[in-house]
C-alpha positions, 0 to 999 in steps of 0.5 A, a space after each residue: 649584586 647578592 640576591 637575598 631572601 628574608 624570613 620572618 620578613 615583618 619581625 623586628 629583624 626583618 624590618 631592620 634588614 629591609 632598611 639596611 638593604 635599601 642602603 646597600 647597593 650590593 644587596 637586593 631582596 628578592 624574596 620575603 617569607 612569613 609563617 602561614 596565616 600571618 596577616 602580612 602574607 600576600 601584601 607587598 614587602 615595602 619598597 622592594 616590590 615583592 609579595 610576602 609568601 608563606 612558602 620559602 620554596 616558592 621563591 628560593 630559586 631567585 635567591 643566592 642566600 637566605 637570612 633567617 632571624 625567626 623562631 627555632 622551629 621555623 628556623 629548622 623548617 627553612 633549613 630543611 628546605 635550603 638543604 634540599 635546594 642547596 642554598 646558603 643560609 645565614 642564621 641568627 635565631 637564638 634559643 636553639 636546643 641541643 638537638 636543633 644545633 646538632 641538626 644545624 651542624 649536620 646540615 652544614 655538611 651539605 650547605 654553607 651556613 653561617 650561624 651566630 647568636 650576635 652579628 654586630 662587629 663590636 660583640 664579635 670582637 668581644 667574643 674574640 678577646 674575652 677568653 684571653 681576658 678571662 684567662 688573665 683574670 682567672 682569680 676574679 669572680 665572673 658575672 654576665 648580666 644581659 637585658 633585652 626587650 620584653 618580647 624576647 622568648 629565650 633566656 638567657 640570651 644566645 650571646 650571653 650563653 656564648 660569652 659564658 661558654 668562651 669564659 668557661 673554656 678559657 678556664 678549663 671548665 664545663 659551662 654546665 658545671 659552673 653556670 648559675 642562672 639567677 639566684 634566690 634564697 639562702 644559697 650560701 657563699 658564692 662558689 669561686 668557679 661560678 659563672 653567673 648569668 642573669 637576664 632582664 626583660 624590659 620595655 624595648 631594650 635592643 640588647 645590653 651585655 655586661 661582663 663583670 670580673 671582680 676581685 676583692 679590691 677591684 672590679 672590671 666591667 666590659 659593656 656592650 650596648 646595641 642602640 638599634 638593630 641596624 648593627 645586627 642587620 648590617 652584620 647579617 648582610 656582610 655575612 650573606 655576602 661572605 657566604 655566597 660561593 663558599 664550600 659547605 661548612 659551619 661559619 661564624 662571624 669571626 670568619 668574616 672579621 679575621 
């Protein structure tokens, strides 16, 4: 039985993790954390029979691993606590800055961390194969379209950026040199090396990603749609079970699926 703490417990992913844990006999939620001042602090975390707290360090000794889907600043705070107490951490927070990613990588020298912008099985399979596809279709234009709910703060999505990074690397390019984020105005013809990344924010879309490879006479589209956050939650619980007992280091979902 793996004992888990969920940060951002009453957020979209916290609720999804709660439901997924109820269905997984090998996982027990032993801690639930929310930000200071959140109205849920002090209340009971659904069927799990534990109180929601605003200080991770108060419950950390009870757990084998922490799962975090919050905001970048909060993730960094939780990461510091986990590093101090030598607790593994699964992180699905997106929108991390370069400095924050550098801090995450540094922390992975001391504790095991699994970080992924997307924890669904299907998307990680796409991460695995998209580079080879991009190589084989090296003469094709590439565009990525991602769509998420209207409350998502960062754009483009971490998943879209990861797809673009893999494609750029496969084509021996630096993403910073070839990425185009949205288009407006008289820009002239599209440059061959461009990787277009377009973002949609609307309603309650959980997560859609479309990768378009287009040539003069044909178009190939790879589409991944998530119909519910359960896909992410189940992946995160797999990640938590994988991570416990591992040596310090930075892991990804591909390490689980290999």
